[in-house]
C-alpha positions in Angstrom: -23.6 15.5 16.2 -22.7 11.8 15.8 -21.7 10.5 12.3 -23.6 7.4 11.0 -21.7 4.3 11.3 -20.4 3.1 8.0 -21.6 -0.2 6.8 -19.1 -2.9 7.1 -19.1 -5.3 4.0 -18.4 -9.0 4.9 -18.9 -12.1 3.1 -21.1 -14.6 5.0 -18.3 -16.9 6.1 -16.2 -13.8 7.3 -19.5 -12.6 9.2 -20.0 -16.3 10.8 -16.2 -16.2 11.9 -16.6 -12.8 13.6 -19.8 -13.5 15.2 -18.5 -16.9 16.6 -15.5 -15.2 18.0 -17.7 -12.3 19.6 -19.9 -15.0 21.3 -17.0 -16.9 22.5 -15.5 -13.8 24.1 -18.7 -12.8 25.7 -20.0 -16.1 26.7 -16.8 -18.1 27.6 -13.6 -16.1 27.9 -14.9 -12.9 29.6 -16.7 -15.0 32.4 -13.5 -17.0 32.9 -11.5 -13.9 33.1 -13.8 -12.2 35.6 -13.7 -15.2 37.9 -9.7 -14.9 37.7 -9.9 -11.3 38.7 -12.2 -12.2 41.5 -9.8 -14.7 42.7 -6.8 -12.4 42.5 -8.8 -9.8 44.2 -9.3 -12.0 47.1 -5.7 -12.6 47.5 -5.1 -9.5 49.5 -3.0 -6.4 48.8 -3.9 -5.4 45.2 -0.9 -3.1 44.8 1.4 -6.1 45.0 -0.8 -8.6 43.1 0.6 -9.4 39.7 -2.1 -11.7 38.9 -4.7 -9.0 39.7 -3.0 -6.6 37.5 -2.7 -8.9 34.7 -6.3 -10.2 34.9 -7.5 -6.4 35.0 -5.3 -5.5 32.1 -6.4 -8.7 30.0 -10.1 -7.8 30.8 -9.6 -4.5 29.6 -8.2 -5.5 26.4 -10.9 -8.2 25.8 -13.6 -5.9 26.5 -12.3 -3.5 23.9 -12.2 -6.5 21.6 -15.8 -7.4 22.4 -17.0 -3.8 21.7 -15.2 -3.8 18.6 -16.8 -6.9 17.3 -20.1 -5.8 18.6 -19.9 -2.8 16.3 -18.8 -4.8 13.5 -21.5 -7.5 13.9 -24.3 -4.8 14.1 -23.3 -2.9 11.0 -22.2 -5.7 8.8 -23.7 -6.0 5.3 -23.4 -9.4 4.0 -22.0 -9.8 0.6 -22.5 -13.2 -0.9 -19.4 -15.5 -1.0 -20.6 -16.5 -4.4 -20.3 -13.3 -6.6 -23.3 -12.5 -8.6 -21.1 -12.1 -11.7 -17.5 -12.9 -12.7 -17.5 -10.4 -15.6 -15.5 -7.9 -13.3 -13.6 -8.2 -9.8 -16.0 -7.5 -6.8 -16.2 -8.5 -3.1 -16.6 -12.1 -2.9 -14.6 -13.0 -6.0 -11.4 -14.9 -6.4 -9.2 -13.2 -8.9 -6.0 -14.7 -10.8 -3.5 -12.1 -11.7 0.0 -12.4 -13.0 2.8 -10.1 -11.5 6.4 -10.6 -12.7 5.7 -13.8 -14.5 3.9 -15.6 -11.7 0.5 -16.4 -11.1 -1.4 -15.6 -7.9 -5.1 -16.1 -6.7 -6.5 -13.6 -4.3 -10.0 -13.7 -2.9 -11.3 -10.2 -2.5 -13.0 -9.9 1.0 -14.3 -7.3 3.6 -11.7 -5.5 5.5 -12.4 -7.4 8.8 -11.7 -10.7 7.3 -8.5 -9.9 5.4 -5.9 -12.6 5.7 -3.0 -11.8 3.5 -1.1 -15.0 4.4 -4.1 -17.0 3.0 -4.5 -14.8 0.0 -7.6 -13.2 1.3 -7.2 -9.3 0.6 -9.5 -6.4 1.6 -11.5 -4.6 -1.1 -10.2 -1.4 0.8 -6.4 -2.5 0.6 -4.3 -0.8 -2.2 -4.3 -4.0 -4.4 -8.0 -4.6 -3.5 -9.0 -1.1 -4.5 -6.9 -1.3 -7.9 -8.6 -4.6 -8.8 -12.4 -3.9 -8.0 -14.4 -3.7 -11.3 -11.4 -4.6 -13.5 -12.2 -7.3 -15.9 -10.0 -10.1 -17.4 -7.0 -8.8 -19.5 -7.0 -5.5 -17.8 -3.6 -4.2 -16.0 -3.4 -2.4 -12.9 -0.5 -0.7 -11.0 -0.1 -0.6 -7.4 2.4 1.6 -5.4 4.5 -0.7 -3.0 7.2 0.0 -0.8 9.6 -1.7 -3.5 8.0 0.7 -6.2 5.1 0.3 -8.8 4.0 -3.3 -9.2 2.0 -4.2 -12.2 -0.7 -6.9 -12.2 -2.7 -8.5 -15.1 -6.0 -9.8 -14.5 -6.0 -13.4 -15.8 -9.3 -15.0 -14.5 -12.2 -14.1 -12.1 -14.2 -16.7 -10.4 
C-alpha cells in the first residue's frame, strides 16, 4: 500500500525558483544532453567511448533531479512569503535572534528552499523547529556539534 506523499511547504518565491529549474532541465538541458548522447553513440565502440559514458551518467543524474523536482512541484503547498502574523515565528517570517551577544536574521523557509549561507533556514532544521511558534523575548536552546547554543528571539517580521 502506497503512503500518501507528504505536503511540501514552500514560499511562493521558493516554488517559483524550483519550478523554473524544473522547466529549464526538462525543456533545455535534457534535450541538449540527449543530443550529445546520440552524437556520442554514433562515434562507434561504446565500451571505449568516454563521452558516451559521461553523457549517459549525466543524463541519469539529470533524470533523477527532474523526477525529484516534479514530485516537489506537484506536492507543494504555497505559504505566503509575507506571514499572516508576526506575533510568532512561522514559515515565511524573518526572525532576528541573539546568540552569544551577536544578532542574526534568519528567514524561515521550506526545506527545499533552505540556503544557510544566505540565512534561509528550513522550518524542519533543528534551529527552525526550535524557533517555530516562538514569540519575541522567548529563549530556545539548540543542540549543535559544539554543544547547546542559546538563541533569544529579538524581532519577528
